[in-house]
ZAMARGU-4260 file (C-alpha; in steps of 0.2 Angstrom, whole numbers, plus 5000, padded with zeros to 4 digits):
<rodrens>
0) 4970/4993/4920 | 4965/4986/4935 | 4958/5000/4946 | 4947/5010/4933 | 4928/5010/4931
5) 4916/5019/4921 | 4910/5032/4919 | 4928/5040/4920 | 4942/5027/4913 | 4957/5030/4911
10) 4956/5040/4930 | 4971/5038/4942 | 4980/5055/4945 | 4992/5047/4960 | 4995/5032/4948
15) 4989/5019/4963 | 4984/5006/4954 | 5001/5004/4944 | 5014/5008/4961 | 5020/4992/4967
20) 5015/4973/4963 | 4999/4965/4960 | 4997/4961/4981 | 4999/4978/4985 | 4986/4983/4972
25) 4974/4969/4983 | 4979/4980/4998 | 4973/4996/4991 | 4958/4989/4984 | 4953/4982/5000
30) 4957/4994/5009 | 4945/5006/4997 | 4931/4992/4999 | 4931/4992/5018 | 4931/5012/5020
35) 4919/5016/5005 | 4909/5003/5013 | 4912/5010/5033 | 4907/5027/5024 | 4891/5021/5013
40) 4886/5018/5031 | 4892/5033/5039 | 4881/5043/5024 | 4863/5032/5028 | 4866/5035/5049
45) 4870/5054/5044 | 4853/5056/5032 | 4843/5045/5044 | 4850/5054/5061 | 4847/5072/5052
50) 4829/5066/5047 | 4823/5065/5066 | 4821/5044/5067 | 4826/5036/5082 | 4825/5018/5090
55) 4811/5022/5104 | 4816/5020/5123 | 4833/5026/5131 | 4851/5025/5126 | 4860/5027/5143
60) 4847/5029/5162 | 4851/5048/5154 | 4851/5049/5136 | 4837/5046/5126 | 4835/5041/5107
65) 4821/5053/5104 | 4833/5066/5112 | 4848/5066/5100 | 4837/5065/5086 | 4831/5084/5090
70) 4850/5088/5087 | 4861/5089/5073 | 4875/5073/5070 | 4890/5078/5076 | 4882/5084/5093
75) 4872/5071/5096 | 4889/5061/5094 | 4895/5072/5107 | 4882/5065/5119 | 4884/5050/5118
80) 4892/5043/5133 | 4910/5038/5134 | 4905/5021/5139 | 4894/5021/5122 | 4910/5026/5111
85) 4920/5015/5119 | 4906/5000/5115 | 4906/5007/5100 | 4924/5006/5092 | 4928/4989/5104
90) 4914/4980/5093 | 4920/4989/5074 | 4939/4982/5082 | 4933/4967/5087 | 4928/4967/5070
95) 4944/4974/5063 | 4951/4958/5070 | 4942/4944/5063 | 4943/4948/5048 | 4959/4951/5047
100) 4964/4937/5054 | 4955/4926/5045 | 4968/4908/5036 | 4976/4917/5021 | 4977/4934/5019
105) 4969/4944/5004 | 4987/4950/5002 | 4995/4933/4996 | 4981/4926/4988 | 4967/4923/5001
110) 4950/4932/4997 | 4943/4947/5003 | 4939/4948/5024 | 4920/4941/5025 | 4917/4941/5043
115) 4912/4958/5042 | 4900/4958/5028 | 4892/4940/5024 | 4900/4931/5007 | 4886/4928/4995
120) 4887/4916/4980 | 4889/4926/4964 | 4895/4909/4956 | 4879/4912/4944 | 4881/4925/4939
125) 4891/4931/4922 | 4907/4939/4922 | 4905/4953/4913 | 4890/4955/4925 | 4897/4954/4939
130) 4912/4968/4933 | 4898/4980/4927 | 4891/4978/4948 | 4909/4977/4954 | 4912/4994/4948
135) 4897/5000/4949 | 4897/4997/4969 | 4915/5007/4970 | 4908/5020/4960 | 4893/5022/4974
140) 4905/5018/4987 | 4914/5034/4980 | 4901/5042/4982 | 4898/5039/5002 | 4915/5044/5005
145) 4912/5062/4997 | 4895/5065/5005 | 4905/5059/5020 | 4917/5068/5020 | 4905/5085/5013
150) 4894/5083/5030 | 4910/5081/5037 | 4915/5098/5029 | 4899/5107/5029 | 4901/5103/5049
155) 4915/5112/5051 | 4916/5125/5039 | 4899/5133/5038 | 4896/5139/5018 | 4909/5127/5014
160) 4897/5115/5003 | 4886/5127/4992 | 4872/5109/4992 | 4872/5108/5011 | 4869/5130/5013
165) 4855/5131/5022 | 4851/5114/5029 | 4854/5110/5048
</rodrens>
């Protein structure tokens, strides 16, 4: 079935892989990839920031990167000036707009957007090897989505994620 990946074959509790047409499945897969790749970046950013790594210099005239690295990740986001948050959200909006307005839409047979994630030439990779690599990416992406939700849950409800209990 489309949508299933190893190691858990047949796991589709909401039957999303069988709902609708191939276009619907393509839209689900594109949304999953896009959001899970963002989750991978968010997980990496959360861990790097929580470890205290930071850029040198100032984020704004009154906020240094060093001061943000001494805070918990959610507190650091709150300390970012509103103009900085607007720039981040504006950049995301422009990237999303650019990726969604490329030629033939991926739901209508076009290729998956590559504006934000540059294309890599996989023409020399055997189809079965490519399938394994795509399944691994999906599984890693799904794990990153669980990680981000765990960070949010642990921040919102202390003790809700036993693996993160006691960590700052």
